[in-house]
C-alpha positions in Angstrom: 44.6 -15.4 -42.3 48.4 -15.7 -41.9 48.1 -19.1 -40.3 46.4 -17.6 -37.2 43.1 -18.7 -36.0 40.6 -15.8 -36.0 39.4 -14.7 -32.6 35.8 -15.5 -31.9 33.6 -12.5 -31.3 30.4 -12.9 -29.3 27.4 -11.3 -31.0 24.4 -10.2 -29.0 21.3 -8.1 -29.7 21.0 -7.4 -25.9 22.9 -4.7 -24.1 25.2 -7.2 -22.5 26.4 -10.8 -22.6 24.6 -12.9 -20.0 27.0 -14.2 -17.4 29.9 -11.9 -18.6 30.9 -8.5 -17.3 31.7 -5.7 -19.8 35.0 -4.2 -18.7 35.5 -1.6 -21.4 33.4 -0.1 -24.2 35.5 0.1 -27.4 32.8 1.9 -29.4 30.6 1.7 -32.5 31.4 -0.9 -35.1 29.5 -1.4 -38.4 29.4 -3.2 -41.6 27.4 -2.5 -44.7 26.8 -3.7 -48.2 24.8 -2.5 -51.2 23.1 -5.1 -53.3 21.4 -4.8 -56.6 18.8 -7.1 -57.8 19.2 -9.0 -61.1 16.6 -8.3 -63.9 15.9 -12.0 -64.0 15.0 -11.9 -60.4 12.5 -9.1 -61.0 10.8 -11.2 -63.7 10.5 -14.2 -61.5 9.3 -12.0 -58.6 6.7 -10.4 -60.8 5.2 -13.9 -61.5 5.3 -14.7 -57.8 3.4 -11.5 -57.0 0.6 -12.7 -59.3 0.1 -15.9 -57.4 1.3 -14.9 -53.9 3.8 -16.5 -51.6 7.4 -15.9 -50.6 9.7 -14.3 -53.1 12.7 -16.6 -52.4 15.0 -14.8 -54.8 14.7 -11.5 -52.8 14.8 -13.4 -49.5 18.1 -15.0 -50.6 19.5 -11.7 -51.8 18.8 -10.0 -48.4 20.0 -13.0 -46.4 23.4 -12.8 -48.2 23.5 -9.0 -47.7 22.9 -9.4 -44.0 25.6 -12.0 -43.6 28.1 -9.8 -45.5 27.2 -6.8 -43.3 27.7 -8.9 -40.2 31.0 -10.3 -41.5 32.3 -6.7 -42.1 31.1 -5.5 -38.7 32.9 -8.5 -37.0 36.1 -7.8 -38.9 36.0 -4.2 -37.6 35.5 -5.4 -34.1 38.4 -7.9 -34.4 40.7 -5.2 -35.7 39.9 -3.3 -32.4 40.5 -6.5 -30.3 36.9 -6.7 -29.1 35.6 -9.8 -27.3 31.9 -9.1 -28.2 29.5 -6.8 -30.0 26.4 -5.9 -28.1 23.2 -4.1 -28.9 23.4 -5.2 -32.6 20.9 -3.7 -34.9 20.2 -3.8 -38.6 19.0 -1.1 -41.0 17.9 -1.4 -44.6 17.4 1.4 -47.0 16.7 1.8 -50.7 19.5 3.4 -52.6 17.8 3.3 -56.1 14.9 1.4 -57.5 17.1 -1.6 -58.0 19.6 -1.5 -55.1 19.4 -1.6 -51.3 21.9 -1.1 -48.5 22.0 -3.3 -45.5 23.9 -2.0 -42.4 24.7 -4.0 -39.3 26.0 -2.0 -36.3 26.6 -2.5 -32.6 28.9 -1.6 -29.7 32.3 -3.4 -29.5 33.3 -4.3 -25.9 35.9 -6.1 -23.9 34.7 -8.8 -21.5 36.1 -9.9 -18.1 
């Protein structure tokens, strides 16, 4: 990133950062992604449904989607010079039969 080290942004699902004082609320930051499943994944998942157990292909798909949504949320917070994002939440919704959206959102803040 232009030879600069990226600023570390603290992530918290709590309303604050333990041991740190919030000096300014910057506002809402969010990141989202829409992922579609692969037809091959559906076939493998169908077989797994017959015998039971974790459907690793879907778990992997959603893990990647959550990570990308977090990365996009953090990038938005960095662009606003935030020190932390508090009250982080996730939402997932179905867009179509074969695609889902994952959204990560929280409040960007400056810390003392």
